[in-house]
TORTIBA-292860 format. One record per residue: residue number from 1; residue in one letter; x, y, z of N, C-alpha, C, O in turn. Coordinates in Angstrom, 1 decimal, padded with zeros to 4 digits, always signed. Layout:
   n res   n_c1   n_c2   n_c3  ca_c1  ca_c2  ca_c3   c_c1   c_c2   c_c3   o_c1   o_c2   o_c3
 NUM   A      X      Y      Z      X      Y      Z      X      Y      Z      X      Y      Z
...
// end
This chain:
   n res   n_c1   n_c2   n_c3  ca_c1  ca_c2  ca_c3   c_c1   c_c2   c_c3   o_c1   o_c2   o_c3
   1   M +000.8 -001.2 +000.0 +000.0 +000.0 +000.0 +000.9 +001.2 +000.0 +001.9 +001.3 +000.8
   2   S +000.6 +002.2 -000.8 +001.4 +003.4 -000.9 +000.8 +004.5 +000.0 -000.4 +004.5 +000.4
   3   K +001.7 +005.4 +000.4 +001.3 +006.6 +001.2 +002.1 +007.8 +000.8 +003.2 +007.7 +000.4
   4   R +001.4 +008.9 +000.8 +002.1 +010.2 +000.4 +003.0 +010.6 +001.5 +002.6 +010.7 +002.7
   5   L +004.2 +011.0 +001.2 +005.2 +011.4 +002.1 +005.4 +012.9 +002.0 +004.8 +013.6 +001.1
   6   E +006.2 +013.5 +002.9 +006.5 +014.9 +002.8 +007.2 +015.2 +001.4 +007.8 +014.3 +000.9
   7   P +007.1 +016.4 +000.9 +007.7 +016.8 -000.4 +009.2 +017.0 -000.3 +009.7 +018.1 -000.6
   8   V +009.9 +016.0 +000.2 +011.4 +016.0 +000.3 +011.9 +014.6 +000.0 +011.2 +013.7 +000.1
   9   L +013.2 +014.5 -000.3 +013.8 +013.2 -000.5 +013.8 +012.5 +000.9 +014.2 +013.0 +001.9
  10   P +013.2 +011.3 +000.9 +013.2 +010.5 +002.2 +014.6 +010.1 +002.6 +015.5 +010.1 +001.8
  11   D +014.8 +009.8 +003.9 +016.1 +009.4 +004.4 +016.7 +008.3 +003.7 +017.9 +008.2 +003.5
  12   R +015.9 +007.3 +003.2 +016.5 +006.2 +002.5 +017.0 +006.6 +001.1 +017.8 +005.9 +000.5
  13   L +016.5 +007.6 +000.5 +016.9 +008.0 -000.9 +017.9 +009.1 -000.9 +018.7 +009.1 -001.9
  14   L +018.0 +009.9 +000.1 +019.0 +011.0 +000.0 +020.4 +010.5 -000.2 +021.1 +011.1 -001.0
  15   P +020.9 +009.5 +000.5 +022.3 +009.1 +000.3 +022.5 +008.4 -001.1 +023.6 +008.4 -001.5
  16   V +021.4 +008.0 -001.7 +021.5 +007.4 -003.0 +021.8 +008.5 -004.0 +022.7 +008.4 -004.9
  17   F +021.1 +009.6 -003.9 +021.2 +010.7 -004.8 +022.3 +011.8 -004.5 +022.6 +012.6 -005.3
  18   D +022.7 +011.9 -003.2 +023.6 +013.0 -002.9 +025.1 +012.6 -003.1 +026.0 +013.4 -002.9
  19   G +025.3 +011.4 -003.6 +026.7 +011.0 -003.9 +027.3 +010.1 -002.8 +028.4 +009.5 -003.1
  20   S +026.8 +010.1 -001.6 +027.5 +009.4 -000.5 +027.4 +007.8 -000.7 +028.2 +007.1 -000.2
  21   L +026.5 +007.3 -001.5 +026.4 +005.9 -001.8 +026.5 +005.6 -003.3 +026.0 +004.6 -003.7
  22   A +027.1 +006.5 -004.0 +027.1 +006.4 -005.4 +027.7 +005.1 -005.9 +027.2 +004.5 -006.8
  23   E +028.8 +004.6 -005.3 +029.5 +003.4 -005.7 +028.5 +002.2 -005.6 +028.5 +001.3 -006.4
  24   A +027.8 +002.1 -004.5 +026.9 +001.0 -004.3 +025.7 +001.0 -005.2 +025.1 +000.0 -005.5
  25   H +025.4 +002.2 -005.9 +024.3 +002.3 -006.8 +024.7 +002.6 -008.2 +023.9 +003.1 -009.0
  26   R +025.9 +002.4 -008.5 +026.5 +002.8 -009.8 +025.7 +002.3 -011.0 +025.5 +003.1 -011.9
  27   G +025.3 +001.1 -011.0 +024.6 +000.5 -012.2 +023.1 +000.7 -012.2 +022.5 +000.2 -013.1
  28   K +022.6 +001.4 -011.2 +021.1 +001.5 -011.1 +020.6 +002.5 -012.2 +021.3 +003.4 -012.6
  29   V +019.4 +002.2 -012.6 +018.7 +003.1 -013.5 +017.4 +003.6 -012.8 +016.7 +002.8 -012.1
  30   F +017.1 +004.9 -013.0 +015.9 +005.5 -012.5 +015.1 +006.0 -013.6 +015.6 +006.5 -014.6
  31   L +013.8 +005.8 -013.5 +012.9 +006.2 -014.6 +012.4 +007.6 -014.3 +011.9 +007.9 -013.2
  32   L +012.5 +008.5 -015.3 +012.0 +009.8 -015.3 +010.9 +009.9 -016.2 +011.0 +009.7 -017.4
  33   I +009.7 +010.3 -015.7 +008.5 +010.4 -016.5 +008.2 +011.8 -016.7 +008.1 +012.6 -015.8
  34   T +008.0 +012.2 -018.0 +007.6 +013.6 -018.3 +006.3 +013.4 -019.1 +005.8 +012.3 -019.3
  35   V +005.7 +014.5 -019.6 +004.4 +014.5 -020.3 +004.8 +015.1 -021.7 +005.3 +016.2 -021.9
  36   D +004.4 +014.2 -022.7 +004.8 +014.7 -024.1 +003.7 +015.7 -024.6 +002.8 +016.0 -023.9
  37   E +003.9 +016.1 -025.9 +003.1 +017.2 -026.5 +001.7 +016.7 -026.7 +000.8 +017.6 -026.9
  38   R +001.4 +015.4 -026.7 +000.0 +014.9 -026.8 -000.6 +014.6 -025.5 -001.7 +014.1 -025.4
  39   G +000.1 +014.8 -024.4 -000.4 +014.6 -023.0 -000.2 +013.2 -022.5 -000.7 +012.8 -021.5
  40   Y +000.7 +012.4 -023.2 +001.0 +011.0 -022.8 +002.3 +011.0 -021.9 +003.1 +011.8 -022.1
  41   P +002.4 +010.0 -021.0 +003.6 +009.9 -020.3 +004.7 +009.5 -021.2 +004.6 +008.7 -022.1
  42   Y +005.9 +010.0 -020.9 +007.1 +009.7 -021.7 +008.2 +009.3 -020.7 +008.5 +010.0 -019.8
  43   V +008.8 +008.1 -020.9 +009.7 +007.5 -020.0 +011.2 +007.7 -020.5 +011.5 +007.4 -021.7
  44   A +012.0 +008.1 -019.6 +013.5 +008.2 -019.9 +014.2 +007.5 -018.8 +013.8 +007.6 -017.6
  45   M +015.3 +006.9 -019.1 +016.1 +006.2 -018.1 +017.3 +007.1 -017.7 +018.0 +007.7 -018.6
  46   M +017.5 +007.3 -016.4 +018.5 +008.2 -015.9 +019.5 +007.4 -015.0 +019.0 +006.5 -014.3
  47   S +020.7 +007.7 -015.0 +021.7 +007.1 -014.1 +022.2 +008.1 -013.1 +021.8 +009.3 -013.2
  48   L +023.0 +007.7 -012.1 +023.5 +008.6 -011.2 +024.6 +009.5 -011.7 +025.1 +010.4 -011.1
  49   L +025.0 +009.3 -013.0 +025.9 +010.2 -013.7 +025.1 +011.4 -014.2 +025.8 +012.4 -014.5
  50   E +023.8 +011.3 -014.3 +023.0 +012.4 -014.8 +022.1 +013.0 -013.8 +021.4 +014.0 -014.1
  51   L +022.2 +012.5 -012.6 +021.2 +012.9 -011.5 +021.9 +013.0 -010.2 +022.7 +012.1 -009.8
  52   V +021.7 +014.1 -009.5 +022.3 +014.3 -008.1 +021.3 +015.2 -007.3 +020.7 +016.1 -007.8
  53   A +021.3 +014.9 -006.0 +020.5 +015.7 -005.1 +021.4 +016.9 -004.6 +022.5 +016.8 -004.1
  54   L +020.8 +018.1 -004.8 +021.4 +019.3 -004.4 +021.2 +019.4 -002.9 +022.0 +019.8 -002.1
  55   D +020.0 +019.1 -002.5 +019.5 +019.0 -001.1 +018.3 +018.2 -001.0 +018.0 +017.5 -002.0
  56   R +017.5 +018.2 +000.1 +016.4 +017.3 +000.2 +015.2 +017.7 -000.7 +014.2 +016.9 -000.8
  57   Q +015.2 +018.9 -001.2 +014.1 +019.4 -002.0 +014.4 +019.6 -003.5 +013.5 +020.0 -004.3
  58   N +015.7 +019.5 -003.9 +016.1 +019.8 -005.2 +017.0 +018.7 -005.8 +018.0 +018.3 -005.2
  59   L +016.6 +018.2 -007.0 +017.5 +017.3 -007.7 +018.0 +018.1 -009.0 +017.3 +018.9 -009.6
  60   R +019.2 +017.8 -009.4 +019.8 +018.4 -010.6 +019.9 +017.2 -011.6 +020.4 +016.2 -011.3
  61   L +019.5 +017.5 -012.8 +019.6 +016.6 -013.9 +020.5 +017.2 -015.0 +020.7 +018.4 -015.2
  62   A +021.2 +016.3 -015.7 +022.0 +016.7 -016.9 +021.5 +015.8 -018.1 +022.3 +015.0 -018.5
  63   P +020.3 +016.1 -018.6 +019.9 +015.4 -019.8 +020.4 +016.0 -021.1 +020.9 +017.2 -021.1
  64   W +020.3 +015.3 -022.2 +020.7 +015.9 -023.5 +019.8 +017.1 -023.8 +018.6 +017.0 -023.6
  65   T +020.4 +018.2 -024.2 +019.7 +019.4 -024.4 +018.6 +019.3 -025.5 +017.6 +020.0 -025.5
  66   S +018.9 +018.4 -026.5 +017.9 +018.2 -027.6 +017.0 +017.0 -027.5 +016.4 +016.6 -028.4
  67   S +017.0 +016.4 -026.3 +016.2 +015.2 -026.1 +014.7 +015.5 -026.0 +014.3 +016.6 -025.7
  68   T +013.9 +014.5 -026.2 +012.4 +014.6 -026.0 +012.1 +014.9 -024.6 +011.2 +015.7 -024.3
  69   T +012.8 +014.3 -023.7 +012.6 +014.5 -022.2 +012.8 +015.9 -021.9 +012.0 +016.5 -021.1
  70   T +013.9 +016.5 -022.4 +014.2 +017.9 -022.1 +013.2 +018.8 -022.7 +012.8 +019.8 -022.0
  71   A +012.7 +018.5 -023.9 +011.7 +019.3 -024.5 +010.4 +019.3 -023.7 +009.7 +020.3 -023.5
  72   N +010.1 +018.1 -023.2 +008.9 +017.9 -022.4 +009.0 +018.8 -021.1 +008.0 +019.4 -020.7
  73   M +010.1 +018.7 -020.4 +010.3 +019.5 -019.2 +010.3 +021.0 -019.5 +009.7 +021.7 -018.7
  74   R +010.8 +021.4 -020.6 +010.7 +022.8 -021.0 +009.3 +023.3 -021.2 +008.9 +024.4 -020.8
  75   R +008.5 +022.4 -021.8 +007.1 +022.8 -022.1 +006.2 +022.9 -020.9 +005.5 +023.9 -020.8
  76   N +006.2 +021.9 -020.0 +005.3 +021.9 -018.9 +005.9 +021.7 -017.5 +005.2 +022.0 -016.5
  77   G +007.1 +021.2 -017.5 +007.8 +021.1 -016.2 +007.4 +020.0 -015.2 +008.0 +019.8 -014.2
  78   K +006.4 +019.3 -015.6 +005.9 +018.2 -014.7 +006.7 +016.9 -014.9 +006.9 +016.5 -016.0
  79   V +007.3 +016.4 -013.8 +008.1 +015.2 -013.8 +007.7 +014.3 -012.6 +007.3 +014.7 -011.6
  80   T +007.9 +013.0 -012.9 +007.9 +012.0 -011.8 +009.2 +011.1 -012.0 +009.4 +010.6 -013.0
  81   L +009.9 +011.0 -010.9 +011.1 +010.1 -010.9 +010.7 +008.9 -010.1 +010.2 +009.0 -009.0
  82   I +011.0 +007.7 -010.7 +010.7 +006.5 -010.0 +012.0 +005.8 -009.6 +012.9 +005.5 -010.4
  83   A +012.1 +005.4 -008.3 +013.2 +004.7 -007.8 +012.7 +003.4 -007.2 +011.9 +003.4 -006.2
  84   V +013.2 +002.3 -007.7 +012.7 +001.0 -007.2 +014.0 +000.1 -006.9 +014.9 +000.1 -007.7
  85   D +014.0 -000.5 -005.8 +015.0 -001.4 -005.4 +014.4 -002.6 -004.7 +013.2 -002.6 -004.5
  86   T +015.2 -003.5 -004.2 +014.6 -004.7 -003.6 +013.9 -004.4 -002.3 +013.0 -005.1 -001.9
  87   E +014.2 -003.3 -001.6 +013.6 -002.9 -000.3 +012.8 -001.7 -000.3 +012.3 -001.2 +000.7
  88   M +012.7 -001.0 -001.5 +012.0 +000.3 -001.5 +011.4 +000.6 -002.9 +011.9 +000.0 -003.9
  89   A +010.4 +001.4 -002.9 +009.9 +001.9 -004.2 +009.3 +003.3 -003.9 +008.5 +003.5 -003.0
  90   Y +009.8 +004.3 -004.7 +009.4 +005.7 -004.5 +009.0 +006.3 -005.8 +009.7 +006.0 -006.8
  91   Y +008.0 +007.1 -005.8 +007.6 +008.0 -006.9 +007.9 +009.4 -006.3 +007.3 +009.8 -005.3
  92   I +008.7 +010.2 -007.0 +009.1 +011.5 -006.6 +008.5 +012.5 -007.6 +009.0 +012.5 -008.8
  93   Q +007.5 +013.3 -007.2 +006.9 +014.2 -008.2 +007.6 +015.6 -008.0 +007.9 +016.0 -006.9
  94   G +007.7 +016.3 -009.1 +008.3 +017.6 -009.0 +008.1 +018.5 -010.2 +007.4 +018.1 -011.2
  95   T +008.6 +019.7 -010.1 +008.5 +020.6 -011.2 +009.9 +021.0 -011.7 +010.8 +021.4 -010.9
  96   A +010.2 +020.8 -013.0 +011.5 +021.0 -013.6 +011.6 +022.4 -014.1 +010.6 +023.0 -014.7
  97   S +012.8 +023.0 -014.0 +013.1 +024.3 -014.6 +014.5 +024.2 -015.1 +015.4 +023.7 -014.5
  98   E +014.6 +024.8 -016.3 +015.9 +024.8 -016.9 +016.8 +025.9 -016.4 +016.4 +027.0 -016.4
  99   L +018.0 +025.5 -015.9 +018.9 +026.5 -015.4 +019.9 +026.9 -016.5 +020.4 +028.1 -016.5
 100   S +020.2 +026.0 -017.4 +021.1 +026.3 -018.5 +020.8 +025.4 -019.7 +020.7 +024.2 -019.4
 101   A +020.8 +025.9 -020.9 +020.6 +025.0 -022.1 +021.9 +024.2 -022.4 +021.8 +023.2 -023.0
 102   E +023.0 +024.7 -021.9 +024.3 +024.0 -022.0 +025.0 +023.9 -020.7 +025.3 +025.0 -020.1
 103   L +025.3 +022.7 -020.2 +026.0 +022.5 -019.0 +027.5 +022.8 -019.2 +028.1 +022.1 -020.0
 104   P +028.1 +023.8 -018.5 +029.5 +024.1 -018.7 +030.4 +022.8 -018.6 +030.3 +022.1 -017.6
 105   G +031.2 +022.6 -019.6 +032.1 +021.4 -019.6 +031.5 +020.2 -020.1 +032.2 +019.2 -020.2
 106   F +030.2 +020.2 -020.4 +029.5 +019.0 -020.9 +028.7 +019.4 -022.1 +027.5 +019.6 -022.0
 107   A +029.3 +019.5 -023.3 +028.7 +019.9 -024.5 +027.4 +019.0 -024.8 +027.5 +017.8 -024.7
 108   G +026.3 +019.7 -025.1 +025.1 +019.0 -025.5 +024.2 +018.6 -024.4 +023.2 +018.0 -024.6
 109   M +024.6 +018.9 -023.2 +023.8 +018.6 -022.0 +023.2 +019.8 -021.4 +023.9 +020.8 -021.2
 110   A +022.0 +019.7 -021.0 +021.3 +020.8 -020.3 +021.5 +020.7 -018.8 +021.8 +019.6 -018.3
 111   K +021.2 +021.8 -018.1 +021.2 +021.7 -016.6 +019.8 +022.0 -016.1 +019.3 +023.1 -016.3
 112   I +019.2 +021.1 -015.5 +017.8 +021.1 -015.1 +017.7 +021.0 -013.6 +018.3 +020.1 -013.0
 113   N +016.9 +021.8 -012.9 +016.6 +021.6 -011.5 +015.1 +021.0 -011.4 +014.2 +021.5 -012.1
 114   I +015.0 +020.0 -010.5 +013.7 +019.5 -010.2 +013.4 +019.9 -008.7 +014.1 +019.4 -007.8
 115   R +012.4 +020.7 -008.5 +011.9 +021.0 -007.2 +010.9 +020.0 -006.8 +009.9 +019.8 -007.5
 116   I +011.2 +019.3 -005.7 +010.3 +018.2 -005.3 +009.0 +018.8 -004.7 +009.0 +019.6 -003.9
 117   D +007.9 +018.4 -005.3 +006.5 +018.8 -004.9 +005.9 +017.8 -004.0 +004.8 +018.0 -003.5
// end
């Protein structure tokens, strides 16, 4: 049974995304759901190389600047990040905002902030 939590990264997820447990989760994939131009869910796979927690309420993403996922976030900003492991399953809803169309030092990648709602 699911239950709604506070709009912050839970204690079990914060160390996964803040880098302190990056080695243990290196090969994990997280699903990022956006809404396409027709109103349908659009799924992208993200790794911890593209995703980091700035704090308990903000995640930073580095998606390709010309990707469908980035276009979807630019258009309406609504996202859901799904994290599933053997002992946990979380849906993290948030609002995306583009901080930069080009991430310095990483050509072709955008800099996106997701504020956890």
